KOLVEXBA-131678 format. One record per residue (C-alpha): x, z, y. Coordinates in steps of 0.5 Angstrom, whole numbers, plus 500, padded with zeros to 3 digits. Layout:
<atoms>
XZY;...
</atoms>
This chain:
<atoms>
500500500;503498507;501500514;501496520;501501526;501499533;507501536;506499544;500498549;496492548;501488551;507487547;504489541;509489535;507491528;512495523;510496516;511503514;509507508;509514507;504520506;502526510;501533507;497538511;493545509;486545511;480550510;475545509;473548502;473555505;480556502;486554505;488548500;493542501;491535502;495529502;494522505;498515506;500514513;494509514;489514512;488511505;489515498;486521502;485527497;485534496;492536492;491543490;486548487;489554489;483558489;484558481;491562482;488567487;481567488;481571494;481567500;489567503;489567510;496566512;500559513;502555507;507551512;508546507;515542507;516536503;523535499;528530502;526525496;519526497;517528490;516535491;513540496;515547498;509552501;508559502;502562498;500569495;495575494;491577500;495583503;501582499;508579500;508572501;511568495;515561494;511556491;513548489;509543486;509535486;508531492;503527488;499533485;500537479;501544477;504549482;509553480;511560483;519561484;519568487;517572493;519571500;517567506;519560505;523556510;526549508;530545503;537544503;539537505;540535497;533538495;537542490;536549494;530552497;532557503;527563504;526570507;526577504;527584507;529580513;535577510;535569508;536568501;537561497;534559490;537554486;532550483;536547477;538554474;533559477;538563480;537567487;542570491;543572499;545566503;546570510;548578508;546581515;539582517;536577521;534580528;527581527;526588525;521592529;519586533;511585533;510578530;517577529;519572523;524567521;521560522;527555520;534554518;538549521;540544515;547544517;546552515;550554521;544557525;536559524;531560529;526565529;520567533;520574536;515578540;514573546;520568545;523563540;531565539;536561536;541565532;548563530;550566524;558566525;556569532;551574529;547573535;542569539;545564544;539561546;531563548;525559549;518560551;513558546;512558539;513554532;520552533;523548528;530544527;530536526;533534519;540532522;540539525;542536532;535538535;531544536;523543538;517548539;511548542;512550549;504551551;498548548;499541551;507541551;512540545;519541547;526539544;533541545;539537544;543543541;550540542;549537549;544543551;539539554;532539553;526535555;518534553;517531546;510530547;505532553;498531553;496526548;493520550;487521545;480522548;480530549;484532543;489535547;490542545;496541540;500545535;504545529;509539530;513536525;518531526;520526520;526526517;528519520;526522527;521516528;515520527;511526529;505529525;501535529;495538530;490537536;483540538;478539543;481545548;480550542;486555540;484559534;489557529;484559523;477557526;478551531;477544530;484542529;485535526;492531524;495526528;501522528;505519533;511514533;517516537;523513540;529517542;524523541;519520546;512518544;511510543;504508544;498512542;497517537;493516530;488520528;488522520;483527519;476528521;473534519;470540523;474545519;481547521;487542519;494544520;501544519;502537516;509534514;510527514;515523509;516516510;518510506;522504507;522501501;519494501;521491494;515492489;518493482;519488477;513486472;512489465;515485460;513483453;506486453;503486446;496487444;494489437;488491433;486498433;480499429;475495433;479497439;486494442;492497443;497495448;504496449;510493454;517494456;518499462;518496469;525496473;525498480;532500483;530503489;524508487;521511481;515508477;509512479;504508474;502502470;495499472;491495466;487490468;482487463;477480463;473477458;473471463;479467465;482470472;476475473;480481471;478489473;482495473;480499467;485505467;492507470;497510465;504513466;507511459;508504456;502504451;495505451;489504446;482501449;476503445;471500450;470494447;465490444;466487437;468479436;469479443;475475446;479480451;485478456;489483459;495484464;499490466;502491473;507497475;506501481;512505484;513511488;512507495;505505492;508498491;505494486;509489481;506482480;502481474;505481467;504475462;497475460;495477453;489475449;486478443;479477439;476484437;474485430;468487427;469494424;465500423;464505429;469511429;466517427;463522432;467528434;466535436;459536433;456543435;450546434;446552438;439555436;434556442;427558441;428557433;430550434;437547433;440544439;445539436;451535441;457531440;461526444;459519445;463514442;467509446;465503443;461498447;457496441;454502439;447502438;446509437;446515432;443518425;443526424;443528417;442535414;442539408;441547406;447546401;454544404;456541398;448538396;445532398;444531406;438527409;437524415;432528420;431523425;426518424;429512429;436511432;438516437;441513443;444519447;449524444;444530443;438532438;433537438;431539430;425543431;423542423;427548421;425555418;428562421;433565417;435559413;442556414;443549415;449544415;449538420;453532421;452525425;454518424;454512429;451506428;453499431;449493433;451490427;448495423;454498421;455506420;461510421;463515416;460522418;463527423;465534422;460538418;457544422;453550419;448554423;443560421;436559425;435566427;432568434;436573438;433579442;431576449;427582452;431584458;436578458;439577465;445572463;447568457;453564456;453560449;459556451;456549448;458545453;464542450;467539456;467540464;469546468;462549469;459554464;451554464;447560464;442559458;438566459;432562462;432567468;432564475;436563479;441561474;448564474;453559472;460560471;466555474;473555470;478556475;484552471;482547466;490547464;489554461;482554459;480549453;473547450;474549442;474543438;468543433;466550435;461553441;467556444;472556450;479558449;483561454;491560453;494562460;493566466;487564469;479566469;472564469;468566475;461566477;458560482;453565486;447568485;450574482;444578486;440576480;444581476;444586482;437586483;435587476;440593475;441597481;437603481;436603473;439607468;440602462;445596461;448592455;453587455;454583448;460579447;462574441;470573441;476572438;483575441;489571440;494577440;493584439;498586444;494585450;493591455;491593462;486593459;486586459;479583462;474580457;468580462;468584468;464585474;469587479;473585485;480588483;483593478;480599481;473597484;468595479;461595476;463594469;469592465;469590457;476590456;482590450;487595449;492592443;487592437;481596441;476595446;475599452;468600456;468602464;462603467;461605474;455609476;453614481;456620477;463616476;469614480;469606483;473604477;468606472;472612469;473615464;472609460;470609453;475606447;473605440;480608438;479605431;484599431;477595430;480588433;483582428;485575430;478573428;471573431;468579432;461582435;461587440;456590444;457596450;450600452;448605457;442609456;442613463;446618459;451616454;455609453;456606446;460601443;458597437;462593433;459588428;452591428;455598427;456604432;463605433;464610439;460614444;461618450;460624452;454625457;456622464;449620467;448617474;444610475;447603478;444604485;452604488;453597485;456592489;455584489;462583485;462577482;462576474;469574472;471572465;478573462;481576468;481581474;479577480;486578483;489575477;493580474;489583468;489576463;485576457;487571452;483568446;476565444;469566447;463564443;458568447;457573453;450576454;448581460;441585459;438590464;436595458;439598452;439594446;437599440;441599434;436594430;436589436;444589436;444588428;439582429;444579434;450580430;446577424;444571428;452569428;456565432;
</atoms>
């Protein structure tokens, strides 16, 4: 992608092809997140979902800095009311990584070291080894000054600039003293270390030539309508571009309508008019800019091959070459008519299997390469292949749940284009004869079997049928016992049968629903061929709102039940590790059901306990194994009880009290909201009731099974 910028007034217009991107922070989602766009405004997207890491809103600056090669970004992040942490991530998006604790400053010129401040000293972090050490062993002079902070380190590593109470101070390491002060705020160095620039006032950026000891205005009142309150300046590595934020005469850096602009520079003077990048009423601030000058696209992929893969097509090719930039991805185009190609997918590797095909159909494919400057290669030579007419692939990920004494059956939709529909088969014996239960072909990947009897176990599988009448082999077999569960008093129910996506639906049937959101899909997965979700890393599942439904139906009452089917991945989890909780941090909760090694802990806040719900009730009988287990925690207004697989295992002394002191804390699964009490394992069911389930009801739910 290229960008044509007008670099002068209407007369003497010159066009320059410039490539690059801008990264900045914005609170448009309610949480400060990082965003990215190309210089021409294309490929505008949110880069991060930091709320998945620490859900409580982070109120400090992220102040991102792009690495010298443009591949990584550095930013500060952390928990609310806790020390700032040093984070990095790929500039095109990906998994953010915490490096250490400290206030990040900048990259070394070769991009191998990150400099940051901790305890008023400047530290360095070596990316290759993970080693951190003190770079400047004296305390930089910010101690005891209100609002003082180190803002940047000179790329020549000879000086730093910090913001003290009412001024910017240029501090030289060898001299151990400040040699220049200026007014204003937000000081930084140019990437060659020869200049320092800052915000002198809301309509005045200044720049200082360090060697010549001269300064001049970098940007005055911008020539862009009324967007003239300017802050957050960053100059590009080549000194030819300025990115900044501007608002319509508003100052507050957290709430004002700042937008991101770029301005071409020549000799650190503006050339032409600024160009607006963002357009959102929320706050966009602290951008950084990276510019490409690579105008040569990659070579086209060679030796593209197409082979049969069942009814689909498997493509492979040799890697493209680009001496100036990395290969970002490959674009695969498909056509059934000569020249009428459609982009079907972008892949990072050098092979791809396309199963979105029809039988006995002639397809043409071409492949292109895209480099990190987002330049696309010429198309490869065309490969042509006619697909076979084979049996469809077996449907995958069959799951069955029971609702209202009916079997709800789901599976993944087949990718083939000639699928006519599906057949569902059932048996009373896993090794017996299976009979088709649908009277006509089922066109959607779900089915409700109402011809079932309570307390009987059924075994199901599904097949796919194509337009030629060919039927696939059977899917996995799923066994399900038809048994109605206790519903009276149910407020929220999660069966984890969605199989995909980031939302877990509330199946209680009680309005309004309290749906849950998976905060990090890279650490929470849908279990294959099971109604379950598996948490494999430090993440959490959090309620999406409507928590008042639980509070309004619980507050003032004296009864509660929490039901869970689970399987822990380890018996060494402590904290207790939070299985399911209504809480805001490790010491403030309504309730928590957690794991301590191979036992269960139950904390419940009433008007007679502390805000942490202590004392807690523990099983203390080594009841957990790394296999599915049914747990129910109850409270009847006097005594807490814990049931395991239908049997009473532990009960408390009399504690009394009601829930009139409960707060609108979110429902959190798999962690504390602060992210520091992770639980790992599988969850099959979570239910919350506004009454005490009696032993007969608990046993009934246990016998209903997973």
